[in-house]
C-alpha positions as CSV (number, residue, x, y, z in Angstrom):
1,X,67.6,-27.0,-9.4
2,X,64.5,-26.3,-11.6
3,X,61.3,-28.2,-12.2
4,X,61.5,-29.0,-15.9
5,X,58.7,-28.5,-18.4
6,X,58.6,-32.2,-19.4
7,X,58.8,-33.5,-15.8
8,X,58.3,-37.3,-15.5
9,X,55.8,-38.6,-13.0
10,X,57.2,-41.8,-11.5
11,X,55.0,-44.0,-9.6
12,X,56.4,-45.6,-6.5
13,X,54.4,-48.0,-4.3
14,X,55.0,-47.9,-0.6
15,X,53.8,-50.5,1.9
16,X,50.7,-48.7,2.8
17,X,50.3,-45.9,0.2
18,X,51.0,-44.7,-3.3
19,X,53.5,-41.9,-3.7
20,X,54.0,-39.7,-6.8
21,X,57.4,-38.1,-7.2
22,X,58.7,-35.5,-9.8
23,X,62.1,-35.7,-11.5
24,X,64.2,-32.6,-11.1
25,X,66.8,-31.8,-13.7
26,X,68.6,-28.6,-14.7
27,X,70.9,-29.9,-17.4
28,X,70.2,-27.9,-20.6
29,X,66.5,-27.4,-19.9
30,X,64.7,-24.1,-19.9
31,X,62.8,-23.1,-16.7
32,X,59.1,-23.9,-16.7
33,X,56.8,-20.9,-17.2
34,X,55.2,-19.7,-14.0
35,X,51.6,-20.7,-14.9
36,X,52.8,-24.2,-15.8
37,X,54.8,-24.4,-12.6
38,X,51.7,-23.5,-10.7
39,X,49.7,-26.3,-12.5
40,X,52.4,-28.8,-11.7
41,X,52.4,-27.8,-8.0
42,X,48.6,-28.1,-7.9
43,X,48.9,-31.6,-9.4
44,X,51.4,-32.6,-6.8
45,X,49.2,-31.2,-4.0
46,X,46.2,-33.0,-5.4
47,X,48.0,-36.3,-5.5
48,X,49.1,-35.8,-1.9
49,X,45.6,-35.1,-0.8
50,X,44.3,-38.2,-2.6
51,X,46.9,-40.3,-0.8
52,X,46.0,-38.8,2.5
53,X,42.3,-39.3,2.2
54,X,42.7,-42.8,0.9
55,X,44.8,-43.7,4.0
56,X,42.1,-42.3,6.2
57,X,39.2,-44.1,4.5
58,X,41.1,-47.4,4.8
59,X,41.0,-47.0,8.6
60,X,38.7,-49.4,10.5
61,X,36.0,-46.8,11.3
62,X,35.4,-46.2,7.6
63,X,35.2,-49.7,6.4
64,X,31.4,-49.7,6.8
65,X,31.2,-47.0,4.1
66,X,33.2,-48.7,1.4
67,X,30.1,-50.1,-0.3
68,X,28.6,-46.6,-0.6
69,X,28.7,-45.0,-4.0
70,X,30.5,-41.6,-4.3
71,X,27.1,-40.1,-5.2
72,X,26.2,-40.6,-1.5
73,X,28.2,-37.5,-0.5
74,X,27.2,-35.1,-3.3
75,X,25.2,-32.0,-2.7
76,X,22.7,-30.4,-5.0
77,X,24.8,-27.4,-5.7
78,X,28.0,-29.3,-6.4
79,X,29.6,-28.4,-9.7
80,X,32.1,-30.2,-12.0
81,X,31.3,-33.6,-10.5
82,X,33.3,-36.6,-11.8
83,X,30.2,-38.3,-13.2
84,X,32.3,-41.2,-14.4
85,X,33.0,-42.1,-10.7
86,X,29.7,-41.2,-9.0
87,X,28.2,-44.7,-9.2
88,X,31.4,-46.5,-8.0
89,X,31.8,-47.5,-4.4
90,X,34.4,-45.4,-2.6
91,X,36.1,-48.7,-1.6
92,X,36.8,-49.4,-5.2
93,X,37.9,-45.8,-5.9
94,X,40.5,-45.6,-3.1
95,X,41.9,-48.9,-4.2
96,X,42.9,-47.5,-7.6
97,X,46.1,-45.7,-8.5
98,X,45.9,-41.9,-8.8
99,X,47.4,-42.1,-12.2
100,X,45.0,-44.8,-13.3
101,X,42.1,-42.5,-12.3
102,X,43.7,-39.6,-14.1
103,X,43.8,-41.7,-17.3
104,X,40.1,-42.2,-17.3
105,X,38.4,-40.7,-20.3
106,X,36.9,-37.3,-19.6
107,X,38.8,-36.8,-16.3
108,X,41.2,-34.0,-15.8
109,X,42.5,-32.0,-13.0
110,X,39.1,-30.3,-12.2
111,X,37.3,-33.7,-12.1
112,X,40.0,-35.2,-9.9
113,X,39.8,-32.2,-7.6
114,X,36.1,-32.8,-7.3
115,X,36.7,-36.5,-6.6
116,X,39.2,-35.7,-3.8
117,X,36.8,-33.1,-2.3
118,X,34.0,-35.7,-2.1
119,X,36.3,-38.2,-0.5
120,X,37.4,-35.6,2.0
121,X,33.7,-34.8,2.7
122,X,33.1,-38.4,3.6
123,X,35.9,-38.2,6.2
124,X,34.6,-34.9,7.5
125,X,31.0,-36.3,7.8
126,X,32.3,-39.2,10.0
127,X,34.2,-36.8,12.1
128,X,30.9,-35.0,12.8
129,X,29.4,-38.3,14.1
130,X,27.6,-39.8,11.2
131,X,27.6,-43.6,11.8
132,X,28.8,-45.7,8.9
133,X,26.3,-48.5,8.2
134,X,27.6,-51.9,7.1
135,X,24.2,-53.1,6.0
136,X,21.1,-51.6,4.4
137,X,18.5,-50.8,7.2
138,X,16.2,-53.8,7.5
139,X,12.6,-52.9,7.2
140,X,10.3,-54.2,9.9
141,X,6.8,-52.6,9.7
142,X,8.6,-49.7,8.0
143,X,11.0,-49.2,10.9
144,X,14.7,-49.6,11.4
145,X,16.9,-50.4,14.3
146,X,18.5,-47.6,16.3
147,X,21.8,-45.8,16.1
148,X,24.8,-47.9,17.3
149,X,25.7,-47.3,20.9
150,X,28.6,-44.9,21.6
151,X,28.1,-42.7,18.6
152,X,29.3,-39.2,19.3
153,X,26.6,-37.0,17.8
154,X,27.7,-33.5,16.9
155,X,26.0,-30.4,18.4
156,X,23.5,-28.5,16.3
157,X,24.9,-25.3,14.8
158,X,21.7,-24.0,13.2
159,X,19.5,-25.1,10.4
160,X,21.3,-26.2,7.2
161,X,20.5,-24.8,3.8
162,X,18.5,-27.7,2.2
163,X,20.9,-27.4,-0.8
164,X,23.8,-28.3,1.5
165,X,22.3,-31.5,3.0
166,X,23.7,-34.7,1.6
167,X,22.3,-38.2,1.6
168,X,24.9,-39.0,4.3
169,X,23.6,-36.3,6.6
170,X,20.0,-37.2,5.9
171,X,20.7,-40.8,6.8
172,X,22.2,-39.7,10.2
173,X,19.1,-37.7,11.0
174,X,16.8,-40.6,9.9
175,X,18.6,-43.2,12.0
176,X,18.4,-41.2,15.2
177,X,14.8,-40.2,14.7
178,X,13.7,-43.8,14.1
179,X,15.7,-45.1,17.1
180,X,13.6,-42.7,19.3
181,X,10.3,-43.7,17.7
182,X,9.7,-40.2,16.5
183,X,9.2,-41.3,12.9
184,X,5.5,-42.0,13.7
185,X,4.9,-38.3,14.3
186,X,3.4,-36.1,11.5
187,X,5.3,-33.4,9.7
188,X,2.8,-30.8,10.9
189,X,3.3,-31.8,14.5
190,X,7.1,-31.2,14.4
191,X,7.6,-28.5,11.8
192,X,9.2,-25.3,13.0
193,X,6.1,-23.4,11.7
194,X,3.1,-24.6,9.7
195,X,3.5,-21.5,7.5
196,X,6.4,-23.2,5.7
197,X,4.6,-26.6,5.2
198,X,2.0,-27.2,2.5
199,X,-1.3,-28.2,4.1
200,X,-1.3,-31.5,2.2
201,X,1.8,-32.5,4.2
202,X,0.5,-31.5,7.7
203,X,-0.8,-35.0,8.5
204,X,1.8,-37.0,6.6
205,X,3.9,-39.3,9.0
206,X,7.6,-38.7,8.8
207,X,8.2,-42.4,8.0
208,X,6.8,-41.9,4.5
209,X,9.8,-39.8,3.7
210,X,12.4,-41.2,6.0
211,X,12.2,-44.5,4.1
212,X,13.7,-42.7,1.1
213,X,17.0,-41.0,0.5
214,X,17.0,-37.3,0.0
215,X,18.0,-37.7,-3.6
216,X,14.9,-39.9,-4.1
217,X,12.7,-37.3,-2.4
218,X,14.0,-34.5,-4.6
219,X,13.0,-36.5,-7.7
220,X,9.4,-37.1,-6.5
221,X,6.7,-35.7,-8.7
222,X,5.4,-32.3,-7.5
223,X,8.0,-32.2,-4.8
224,X,9.6,-28.8,-5.3
225,X,12.0,-26.7,-3.4
226,X,9.4,-25.5,-0.9
227,X,8.4,-29.0,0.1
228,X,12.0,-30.2,0.4
229,X,13.0,-27.2,2.5
230,X,10.0,-27.8,4.9
231,X,10.9,-31.5,5.2
232,X,14.6,-30.9,5.8
233,X,13.9,-28.2,8.4
234,X,11.4,-30.5,10.2
235,X,13.7,-33.5,10.3
236,X,16.8,-31.6,11.2
237,X,15.0,-29.8,14.1
238,X,13.8,-33.1,15.5
239,X,17.3,-34.5,15.1
240,X,18.9,-31.7,17.0
241,X,16.7,-32.1,20.0
242,X,17.2,-35.9,20.1
243,X,20.9,-35.6,19.6
244,X,21.2,-33.3,22.6
245,X,19.2,-35.9,24.7
246,X,21.8,-38.6,23.9
247,X,24.0,-37.0,26.6
248,X,21.5,-38.1,29.2
249,X,20.5,-41.6,28.1
250,X,18.6,-42.3,31.3
251,X,15.9,-39.7,30.2
252,X,13.4,-39.9,27.4
253,X,12.4,-37.0,25.2
254,X,8.8,-36.2,24.0
255,X,8.7,-33.8,21.1
256,X,5.9,-31.3,20.8
257,X,5.6,-27.7,19.5
258,X,7.0,-25.3,22.0
259,X,3.8,-23.7,23.3
260,X,1.8,-26.9,23.1
261,X,4.5,-28.6,25.2
262,X,4.0,-25.9,27.8
263,X,0.2,-26.5,27.9
264,X,0.7,-30.3,28.2
265,X,3.1,-29.8,31.1
266,X,0.5,-27.6,32.8
267,X,-2.3,-30.2,32.3
268,X,-0.1,-32.9,33.8
269,X,0.9,-30.9,36.8
270,X,-0.3,-32.3,40.2
271,X,-1.5,-28.8,41.2
272,X,-4.0,-28.7,38.4
273,X,-5.3,-32.2,39.3
274,X,-6.1,-31.1,42.8
275,X,-7.4,-27.6,42.1
276,X,-9.7,-25.9,39.6
277,X,-7.8,-23.0,37.9
278,X,-9.1,-19.5,38.0
279,X,-9.9,-17.5,34.9
280,X,-6.6,-15.7,35.1
281,X,-4.8,-19.0,35.3
282,X,-6.6,-20.2,32.3
283,X,-5.6,-17.1,30.4
284,X,-2.0,-17.4,31.3
285,X,-1.5,-21.2,31.1
286,X,-3.9,-22.1,28.3
287,X,-5.2,-19.2,26.2
288,X,-2.0,-17.2,25.9
289,X,0.2,-20.2,24.8
290,X,-2.4,-21.2,22.3
291,X,-2.5,-17.7,20.9
292,X,1.3,-17.7,20.6
293,X,1.2,-21.1,18.9
294,X,-1.3,-19.6,16.4
295,X,1.0,-16.6,15.9
296,X,3.9,-19.0,15.0
297,X,1.8,-21.1,12.6
298,X,-0.7,-18.7,11.1
299,X,0.7,-15.2,11.6
300,X,0.0,-12.0,13.5
301,X,-3.4,-11.1,12.1
302,X,-5.1,-14.4,13.1
303,X,-3.4,-14.3,16.5
304,X,-4.8,-10.8,17.0
305,X,-8.3,-11.9,16.1
306,X,-8.1,-14.9,18.5
307,X,-6.7,-12.7,21.3
308,X,-9.6,-10.3,21.0
309,X,-12.1,-13.0,20.9
310,X,-10.7,-14.7,24.1
311,X,-10.1,-11.4,25.9
312,X,-6.3,-11.8,26.1
313,X,-4.8,-8.5,27.4
314,X,-8.1,-6.6,26.7
315,X,-11.9,-6.9,26.9
316,X,-13.6,-9.5,24.8
317,X,-14.5,-8.1,21.3
318,X,-17.6,-9.3,19.5
319,X,-17.1,-10.6,16.0
320,X,-19.0,-7.7,14.4
321,X,-16.7,-5.2,16.1
322,X,-13.6,-7.0,15.1
323,X,-14.7,-7.2,11.5
324,X,-15.3,-3.5,11.4
325,X,-12.0,-2.7,13.0
326,X,-10.0,-5.0,10.6
327,X,-12.1,-4.1,7.5
328,X,-13.0,-7.8,7.0
329,X,-16.3,-9.6,6.7
330,X,-17.6,-11.8,9.6
331,X,-17.4,-14.8,7.3
332,X,-13.6,-14.2,6.8
333,X,-13.1,-14.1,10.6
334,X,-14.9,-17.4,11.0
335,X,-12.6,-18.8,8.3
336,X,-9.7,-17.7,10.5
337,X,-11.1,-19.7,13.4
338,X,-11.5,-22.7,11.1
339,X,-7.8,-22.4,10.1
340,X,-6.9,-22.3,13.8
341,X,-8.9,-25.5,14.4
342,X,-7.1,-27.2,11.5
343,X,-3.7,-26.1,12.7
344,X,-4.3,-27.2,16.3
345,X,-5.7,-30.6,15.2
346,X,-2.2,-31.2,14.0
347,X,-0.2,-29.4,16.6
348,X,-2.2,-30.5,19.7
349,X,-4.1,-33.7,18.8
350,X,-5.0,-34.3,22.5
351,X,-6.5,-30.9,22.7
352,X,-10.2,-31.9,22.5
353,X,-9.8,-34.6,25.1
354,X,-7.9,-32.3,27.5
355,X,-10.5,-29.5,27.2
356,X,-13.4,-31.9,27.5
357,X,-11.9,-33.1,30.8
358,X,-11.4,-29.5,32.0
359,X,-15.0,-28.5,31.2
360,X,-16.4,-31.6,32.9
361,X,-14.4,-30.8,36.0
362,X,-15.8,-27.2,36.1
363,X,-19.3,-28.5,35.7
364,X,-19.1,-31.2,38.3
365,X,-16.8,-29.6,40.9
366,X,-17.1,-25.9,40.3
367,X,-19.1,-23.2,42.0
368,X,-20.5,-19.8,41.0
369,X,-17.0,-18.5,41.7
370,X,-15.7,-20.6,38.7
371,X,-18.4,-19.4,36.3
372,X,-16.2,-17.0,34.4
373,X,-13.4,-19.6,34.1
374,X,-15.9,-22.2,32.8
375,X,-17.1,-19.7,30.1
376,X,-13.5,-19.0,29.0
377,X,-12.8,-22.7,28.8
378,X,-15.9,-23.4,26.7
379,X,-15.0,-20.4,24.5
380,X,-11.5,-21.8,23.9
381,X,-13.0,-25.2,23.0
382,X,-15.6,-23.6,20.7
383,X,-13.3,-21.2,18.9
384,X,-10.1,-23.2,18.6
385,X,-10.8,-26.9,19.1
386,X,-14.3,-27.8,18.1
C-alpha cells in the first residue's frame, strides 16, 4: 500500500471534532517521491495538531479566552506569523474547518504551522496558571479587581527575556500585582537595580504602565528596548514574590528592596524601641545595608566612597584624602553623594523620618557613651538622606 502522489483529502466530521483522512491506492500509481511523502506526512500531523488544540480550547476552562484575538499570544521575535488571522478571536478560528483555513489567500503550510503553534501556546499559558478573563478589567480609580480565587500560579523559573513575554503573560503579572495593591509602588522602588532603569522612570508608579498591554507599551514614543527590559524585569520580579505568597493566604507581603527591607525590619524590632543602639550596631544594622543597597543601585565605586566616608570596615577618610586616592575632584565625590540621596529617596522613602526619629532619641535619651553613635547617625543622615 503506497501513499499516492495525487492523494485526495476527504473531510469527515465527527461528533466533536473534524478529521482529515488520506486515500491510499496502489493500482497503477507511481510511488510518491520521498520529499513529497514527507510534506504529506507533515500536513497530516499539522491537521492532527490543529484538531487536538481545538478540542482543548473548547474545554470549559478556556471559554473565557475565546474573545481574545490570536495576536494576544504572539511574541516579539515570532516569525512567519499568519497575519490574516491575527486580529480574529481564537473562538472564531477554532470553529472553522482546517481545510477552510488552508484555502485562505496567502496561507500555506508555514502560516498554518504558525497558527497551530500560537493556539498551542494559548493552551500552555493556561497550564502555567494564567487566568482567562471573561471581561475587560473594569477601571475604578485606575484599579482592577484581583485574581480569581483558586488560581494555581506557577513557580518562578528566573527572569524572562523581554522578547519572550507575551501580552497573556503580562496580563497575568498585572492582575496579581493589582490584586495585592502593589501597583501604587514606583518602578524605582521595586526594580532589581536602579542601574537598569532610566532616571526618568524612577518615580513613575507601576499603574501608569500596567493599564496598558505590553504591545501598546512597546509602541510608545521614546520607549525603546532598555525601558521595556527594565519594566518587564521589575513587574516580573514583583509578580514572582507575590505568586509565592499565594501559598500562605493568611499572610500579607510588603515589597521593598532587599537591604532596605532589612533596615525596616530592624527599625520595627521591639529591641530597638527599648534600647539605644551602639555605634557598632548602627554600622551593622544601618550603615552596611545602606552601602550594599548603593552598591546594587549605583555600583562599586560609589559604594566604596560611601564606606570610606562612614568608616565601614576602616577608619573614616576625609573627602580630600578620598579624592586624592581615587584621582577625582572633591566636587565629583559630592556628586556621588547626591546620586546616593536621589537613589535612596526612591528606594527608602521613609528614610528621612526614620533617621530623624533616631537622632531625636539619641539627643533626648542618650548619654556621653552614645556620642559616637549619634555622630554616625547624623553623618548617615547628612551624606545619604538629606
